[in-house]
N, C-alpha and C positions, 0 to 999 in steps of 0.2 A: 371424549375423543382427544386426540393429540393436538397440541397447538401448532400453529403454522409458523415456520421460520424461513426467512430469506437469508441464504448464506452464500455461496460460491463463493422558592423565593427568587427574585431577579438576580442573576449571577453578577458577581463583582467584576469590575474591569481592572486588570492589572496595569500598572503605570508603565507598560513597555510599549513603545510605538516604533514603527519602522517607516521609512520614507520611500516612496517610489517616484522617480522622476525620469522622464525620457529626455535624452540630450537633444533630440531634435523632433519637431512635430512630424507626424506621419500623415500622408493623405488618407483620409478615411471617408468612405461613402456615408451619406446621410440616411439614417433609419428613423422611422417613427418611434417615438418613445411611448410605447403602449405596453401595458402589463395586463395579464389575464386574471380573470376571476377564478374562483376555485370551487369545486364541489367534492364531497367526500363519498367514496365508494366503498363497498365491503372489501375486507382484506382478501385479497386474492391469495444438491450443491456439489458441487463437483469438486472432487479433490483428487485429481490425478497426481500421483506422487512424482513431482518433477525433481530430478536431481541433476542440476546442470553444473557446468563449471563457470562460465561468466559471459557478460556483454552489455552494450548500450549504444546510444546514437547521439549525434550532435545537432542541436537546434538552437537558433539564436534566442538568447534569453536576456530580457531586460530586467536587471535586478533593482532592488529597492533604491539604492543610492545612485545607481548608474543611470541614470536617465532611462348465499350459498346455492345458486343455480349455476348451470354450466355456461350460461350466456348472460349478458348485461340486461338489466331491466329497461323498460321504456323510459323511465325517468332518468336513468343514467345516460342513456343515449342523447336525450334532449339537452342535459347539462353539458355533456361532452361537446356537442355541436356548438353550444353557446360559448364555451371556453375556447374551443378551437378557432372560432371566428374572431376572437379577441387576441389570440396569440399567434395568428398566422404569419406575422412579420418575421418570426424566428426562422422559418423555413426559407424566407426570401433573402436573409442576410448571408451572402456568400463570401464576404470578405471581412476580415477582422484585423485590428492593429497587430502588428507582428511583435511589438515589444523590443525591436532592435535598439541597441544602446550604443553609446559612444562615451568614452571617458572624458570628463571635463576637469581640467586641472584647476585647483583652487589657487587663486592669485590675488594680488592687490589688497584691498581693504578686507575682503573675506578671509584672506590668509592671516592677516593680523588678528582678526577676531578669533580665529581658531587657535592661534598661539596663546592668546589671552585666556581662552577657556581651558587650555591645557594647564596653564599655571595655577588656576583655581580649582582644578579637578580634584575629585576625591583621591586619597592615597592609593587605593586599589586600581585607579584608572591611569596612574602615571606609568609611562613606559619611556625608557631611556632612548635617546635619539640614536639611530643606527641599528636598532634591534631587528632581529629576524623572527618572524612569526613561525612557530613550529606547531604542526598539528599531526597527530597520529590517527590515521583513518584505518580502523580495523573493527571487526566484529559487527554488532548490530548498530544500526543508525535509525533513530526514532524520528518520525515526522512531527512529533510533539515538541513543545518547548520543555526544557528541563529546569527543575527547581534546584535550590541549594542542597536538597536532601537526596537528590538522585544523581547517579553517576552515568557514564556512557555518553555517547555522541547524539547530538540533536541536529537534524538537517537544517532547520531554520537558523540555528546559531552558527553552524559551519558556514552557511551561505552569507550570513551577516558579517562574519569575521573576514571573509574575502572582500566584501564591500568596504568595510572599515579600513582594512589594510591597504587597499588601493588608494585611498584618500589620505591616510594617516602619514604625515611627513616624518614621523618617528620610525616608521617601518621601512626597512631597506628591501625586503623581499620575503618570500615564503619558502619554508623547507618542509616538505610533506613526507612523512613516513607512511607508506601505503602497504598494508598487510592484508591477509585474507578478510574479505568483507562478507557480512551476513545480511544482505539487503537486496532488494529487487533492482531491476534496471532503471526504473523511473527515478529513484533517488540517485543512482550513479550518474544518470544523464544530467540531473539538476546540478550536482557537484561539478561535473565536467564543464557545464556551461559557465559556471562561476569562475572556474579556472581560466577559461578563455577570456572572460570579461576582465579578470584581474590583470591579465597580460597586457591589456590595452593601456594600463597605467605606466608601462615601461619598466616596471620593477621585475626582478627575476623571480622565478618559481621553479624549484628543483624537487624532483621526486627521488626517494630512496626506497627500493623495493627488495627486501630480503626474502620475501615469499610472495610469488606473483603468479596469478592465473589470468584468464581472459578478462575478467571483470576489473581486476587491479591494473592490468596493463592498459585497459581502455582509459582509465583515469590518468595513468602515468604518461601516456603518449601525448596528452594535452599540455604537459609541462615543457619548459624550455630544455631541461636536461634530465636524464634518467641515470641513476647510479645503482649498482647492486654489488654486494660482497661476493668474493670468489666462490663461496659455498651457498649462494642463493638458490632457493627452490623455485625454478620456473617450470610451470606446467601448461604451456601453450599447446595443448593437444587437440583442442576442439571442444564442442559442446555435446551434451547428451540429454536425453529425456527418457524417463522410465515410467512405466505403469505397473503397479503390483496387482496380482490376481490371487484372491483368497479362496476360490472355489474348491480347490483340492484340499486345502488346509481345513476349511470348515467341514468338509465331508468327512475327514478323518476323525475330527473330534465330535462329530454328531450334531452339527448345526446345519439346518436347512433354511437358506434364505428364501423368503417369498417376496419378490419385488415386482411392483407394477411399473413397467417401462413405458415412458412417453418421451418421444424425441429421439431421432436417430443418432445424435451426438452424445446422448446420455452414456456416461461411463461408469457411474456408481454401481448400477445393477450388474454391469459386466464384471466388475471387480469381485462381486460377491458370488456370481454364478459361473463365470467363464474361467478358463485356464489359459487363454490366449487373448491377444488384443483384437478387437473388432476392426473392420475396415474403416468405419466411420471415425472411431477414436483415433486410429492411426493417421487418418487424414488430418484431423484437427491438430494433433500433436506435431505432426510433420510440418504443417503450415506455421505453427508458432516457432518451431526450431529453425526453419528456413528464414523467418523474419529476423530472429536474433543473430543467427550466424552471418547472414548476408549483411546486416547492418554493421556488425563488428568488423567484417572484412573491409567494408566501404570506408568506415571512419578511420581505422588503423592505417590502411594503405594511403589514404589522403593525408593523414597526419605525418607519416614518415616519408612521403614522397615516393611511394612505390606503387607498382601495379597490383591490382587485386589478386591476380593470378600468382604473382611472386609471393605474396604474403600467405596465400593458401598453400602453395607448394612447400613453403618453409614449415608451416604447421604439420603438414603431412609427412615431413621428414622425421618427426618425433625428436626434435632437438631438446636436450636437457642441459647441455654445457653452456655456462654463461659466456664463455669466450666466443662461441658461435653467434650469440646474440650481438656481441660487440662487433664482430666481423660484418654482420648484416646491417649494422647501424640501427639496430632496434633498441639499444641502450647506448648511452654516451660513453661510459667507461666503467671499469671494475674497481670499486673502492669500498673500503670499510667506512662505517659511519664517522669515525674519528678523522679519517682522511678527507671526507667530504667537508667536515667542519673546519679542518685546517685550510682547505681550499677556499672556503667562504671567508675565513679570517683574512687570508691574503687578498682576496678580491675586495674586501671592505676596508682594507688598510689597518687591520687590528694586529697589534704586536703579538709575536708568537707566545710570549709568556703571559699574555692576557687571555681572559675567557671571551668567547663570542657572546655578545649581548643577544639574549633570546627572550621571548615571551610565549608562553604556551597557550594552548586552546582555552583552557579553563579560565585562566586569568584574563586573557584578552576578551573573553565573552562578557566580562564585567564592564568593559569600556562602553560608555553610552555613545550613541551616534550623535547626540547633542554636542558632546565634547569635540567632535570632529566637524561640526558645522553641517551635519547631515540630518538635522531635525526636519520633520515633515511639515506639510502645509496645513491650512485650516480645514480642508475637506477631509472627512473621515470615511474610511472604508473598513467595515467590520470583517474580521477573519474568524471563522469557526472551524476548528480542526476536529475531524472525526476519524479516529484511528483504532483499528482492532476489530474484534468480533462484536456483533450487534446483539444487544439484549435490551429488554424493556426496562428492567429495574436492576439495581446493583445486587450482586450476590456476595456473600461473606468472603468468598475466595477470590473474587475478581480484583484486578489491580487497577487503580485509578488512572494510570498512565497507559494502559494497554487495551482498554475496552471502550466501546461506544455504548453509553447508557442513554437510551432514548429519552427518558424523562429529563435528564440534564441537558441534552442537546436541544430539546424542545424549549426549555426555559431560556436558553441563550438565543434561539431563533426568535422567540416572542419578544425578548428584550430589544433585539435589533429592530423588529417590526414596529414596536410601539415607540421607539425613540426617533426623534427627528434629527438627531446628530449625524446619523450615518447616511451617506449618499448612495452606498451600494454595499453588498455583502459578497464575500467569497467563502464557499464551503469547500474546504480542503479535505479530500477523502482518501484514505488508505485502508481499505477494508475488503475482506472477502465475503462479507455478508453475515447473516445470523438470523435472528428472530424476525419472521415475516410481519407479524403484527407491529413490532417496533419499527421496522422499516417503513411500513405503510403510514404509521402515525407521523414519522418524521417527514415522509413525502408530502403529507397534507400540510404540515407547518411550513415546509420550504415553499410549497405552492402559494400559500397565503402570503409569505414574505415576498415572493416574486411578483405578487399582484400589487405591492406597494412600492417596491424599489428594485433595481436590477440585482439579480443573483447569478453569480458565476460559479460553476462547479469546476474545481481543479483536481485532477486525479494524480495520485502519486504512483506507487508500485502497482497497486491493484485496486480496482473499484468494480467489483463483479457481483452478480446476483443481488443480495441485499445492498451492497455498496453501490451498484449501478441503480438500484431502485431509488436511493437517495438522490443520486446525481441527476436522474432524468427529470426531476422536478424543477431543476434550475433553468434559467433562460438560455444559458449557453454552457456547453460542456467542453472543457479543455483537457487534453490528455497528452502524455508523452507518446512517442512513437511505439514504445514497447510496454506501455501500461497494459496490464491484463484486465480486460473488461468484458462486458456482456454477461454470459452465463445466465441467461434469463430463464429461470426455473426454480422449483422448490423441491423439498424432500421431507419425508416424514418417516418415523420409525420408533419403535419402543422395544426394549429388550429387558427382560427380567432374569437376573442371574441368581442362582443359589449362592449362599455365602460359603464359597469354597475355602479351603485352608489358607489359600494365598490372600484371602480378603479379610481374615480376622477370625472372629468367634465361630466355631463349628456349631451347626445346628440352627442358627438364625437364618433368616432370609432377607436379603436386601433387594428392594425394588429399585432398579436403576433405569431411568428413562433417558434415552440418548437419541440423537440424530445419527443417521448412517455415517456422517463424516467421521465419527470416532473410529469406524472400522474400515472405511474404504478409501481414504485418500481422495482422489479426484472425484469431483461431483459432476454429473452430467446435468440433465435438465431437471427432471423431477422424478425422484424415486419414492415409491409409496409402498410400504409392505411391512413385514415383520420377520423375525427369525423363529423358526420352529425348532425348539430345543429339546424335543421329545427324546431323541436318541442320546443326546448329551446327558439328560437327566437319568436315563436308563443306565448309562455307563457309570455314573458316579453314585447311583443308588438314591437319587433324590426323587421325591414324589410331590405333586401339587394337585389339589382338588379345588374346584371352583363351584360355588353356589351363586347363581345369578338370577336376576329378574330383568326382563327386557330382551327383545330378540337379538340385539347387537351388543349386549352388555359385555360379552366376552371377546369382543373384537380385538382388543389389545391386551386383555388380561390373561387369555389362555394361550400362552406361548408354548405350552407343552403339546400342542396339536396344530396341524395346519389349518388354514382358512376353510370354512365351509363354502360351498359355491355361492350362497347369497352374501356372505361376508366378503368374499373376493370381489363380487360385483360392486358392492358398496364402496370398497376401497378403490376400485378402478374409477368409479364415477367421481369420488371425492378427489382423487389425484388429478383427473382431467379438469375438474372445475377449478382447482387451485392453480394449475398451470395456465388455464385460459384467462383467469383474472389477472395474473401477473403479465402475461403476454399482451392482453388487450389494453391494460393501463400503460404499458410501455409504448404501444402503438399510438395511443392517444397523446402521451407526453411528448413524443417525438414527431407528432403531426404526420404519421405514417399509416397507410392502410394496414389493416390487420394481416392481410395476405402477405404483404411485403415483410412485415415484422416477423411473421412465422418463418420466413426464409432465413432470417439471421438469428432467430431465437433457438429453440430446440436444445437449449443447454450448451450451446457452443461458446467457447472462450475465444475472444478476438484480441489480437495485438492492437494497440491504439491506432496505428495508421490504417489498418484494415477496417477497424470500427468506424473511422472517419469516412472512409470511402463508401460505407454502407449506411450512413445516416445515424449511427449510434452516438457519434461524437461530432462536435462542430468544428473544432480547431485543434491543431497539434502544437504543443509548446509546453512550457513550464509555468511556474507560479507567477513569474513576472508578466508573462503574456496574459494570464488571467487578470492581473492588475490592470494592464493596458486596456483590455476589453471592458472591465468594470468601469474604468474612467470614461471610456467612449460611451457606454450605455447610460452613464449618469451625466452625460454632457459636460464632462470635465476636460479641458484642453490637455492634450498629451504632454505638453511641456510644463504643465503645472504640477508642483509637488503635492502629494497626498500623504496622509498619515494612516498607516494600517494599525488598527487597534485589535490586538489579540485578546479575545474574550478569555477570562481566567479559566484555567483547567483545575480540576481538584488537586489540592496539595497532597503529597504522600501521607497516607494514614500511618498511625503507629504500627498496625499489623504489617504493613508493607515494609516499613523500615526494619522491623524485627525479623521479618522473613528474609530480608536481604542479609542481615547479620547472621541469621541461622544458616543460610545457604553457604556463607563464607566459612563458618566455623565447622559445621557438620558435613558440608559438601552435599546437601540435599539437591537432587536433580530437579531442575525446573519442570521437566516433563511430568513428574508426579503431580505437581500442582495443577498443571494444565489438564491432566487426565482426570483428577478429582473434580475439577471445575466442570468439565464436559459431562462426566458421569452424573453429577448431582443436579445440574441446572439446565442442560440443553436437551429438553424433550421435544418431540413433536416434529411437525413438518418444517423443513429447512430448505432455504435456497442459499447455498454456501459454496465457497470456492477456496477454503483456507489451505488446501494442499497445493495450490498452484504457486510454487515458489521456485526461484532459480538458485540452486545451491550446488556446492560441490558434494562429492560422495562422502567425504570424511564427516563424521559426527552427525550424520542425519539418519541413522538407523532407527531412531526412536520416533520418527515422524508419524508412524501409524501405531497408536498404543495397543491395538489388538494383538500385534506381534508379541508384545511383552506379556499380555494376558495368556496367550496361547503357549508361549515358552514356559511360563510359570506352571501352567496346568500340566503340560506334558512332563515337565521335570518332577512333578509331584506324583506321577503315576507309578 
């Protein structure tokens, strides 16, 4: 049978620490410091192709230096009741530390010590006084830390640079180049929160936006000033969401999907069999769109001192001229980059014939917080980052920095549990899901960890399906307002394709096991079924004969014919069992009746604030709020500094480095690597939500690899 996936040695500790300190203590209710015991249960994806243009929301953020049966067995029920009685305090905790921060100026003796540290700092940490920190925010932003061998932007390092710059007496201000972003709204909100916190230092922060949409403008409007060149591309036209349907395409090429549907918000089966959007899918997508669009209007109108109606009317006018943006005071002025630099030189008293002193993102990331007097306290909080698709073991084509490998995460979790150094742990999740078995194994280990010390789950852009499976094991779940979460469900499937001319040697047969996410984009709850390729085989002259022993031996092997009635019944029962296991474990983890969990499950994806109102999330906020809650749970005073210890992530391997070089030389599309990885290693039942992303239309046509396969096939006829 197919394996179940949930998608929608002791590790070394790297010597990188970050500090979290609240500038003022917050009144916090007292809660019993009780942790639950754990039992292990049997293992119990939605990919709606979202193509948005942009958005996010503002939340107060305290950053580091800123202060196999269808029902459960009787034994499972007894153990669940036992654990539930020990962890009931979670449902009683209605208030959490907010993480609200206030800038504290360094003065007196501490200021002298900081200056002394700067004198003895390493050469690469030295920055000339009066420098401007320049950062270009564009493209992908990873939630992982970056090593010396990797390029690109890292959210933790971006946020840390804002913190350091606020306290660094050598930094006069920040100059941001904001260009098209390829990340979710959770990361955008985290960055925006740090921009607002930086402004508390009294230093200037200026945005330059040569190409700007809703997401980029959301960041820019948090800055003091916004500049754009006369030829800037502004596309503030609103947000869109799309769902793709392959029913007609599959029919034309002779593929008959056989999908077992469970859950009214399931959309994966619809994409394979329907030609239009269902009412339930439309309801879910409309709700998500309304959340994002409404939040964007609220935040932008508040930032620019305008009424929400006025901002919306401006968008509906279809403005594309930069001059109109200036007239409406949505940007400060129209200047080229060199003109903005000249303006900064004049503001800082730099002579015209001299260059403006600057330090870029990469160099400033090397400046240690210790150099600026921002070292942490004696109390340690472990941070485990889980980013990307979930798999149980590493595959040859997987990237160390872009996947969650369960066996590696489990090693880190166990090292934290066995160590007495750590007062608490934060699991930072940015994942649409993946392998159900891997998710369940990590759930178990997180539960064991939560039984020994406080564990807080912090969600980034997305923590859905398998990602939510991990989070629900934590004592407290923190999400951004627009984090995509929920999608409680699983999916399975297997497809065997003949080796067509587009795939290599003619005459051979490749068996390719995949989850439906490869073909369908958005995942609903749980899809269970197979593709009947009989007509396709007939068209291309391919034949397959199977000799088997065992009544259900051909269940997944005989894709050249539809299910027999008894096979369809077995698949239906198996699908229902897998879904019920996931749903029931979610209900148990969240101390919620199964009936109530059923109302919010059924494969539905929720925005963070809606998930919080329905009991799937405990608190709304960013990473620093998770830190504040972790300190509270560990009985650490809010005004005491703590040190966050990032557990080491795998260093880039030689194949990864070479693949990066090859991509730059040969221009190999990254989509090919992702397609090969999915085709080769993602078989079986999945609960996955990897298609829920907020992107622009441009450059996203390859999001569903099946289109490429179909295109190649049709062009070869």
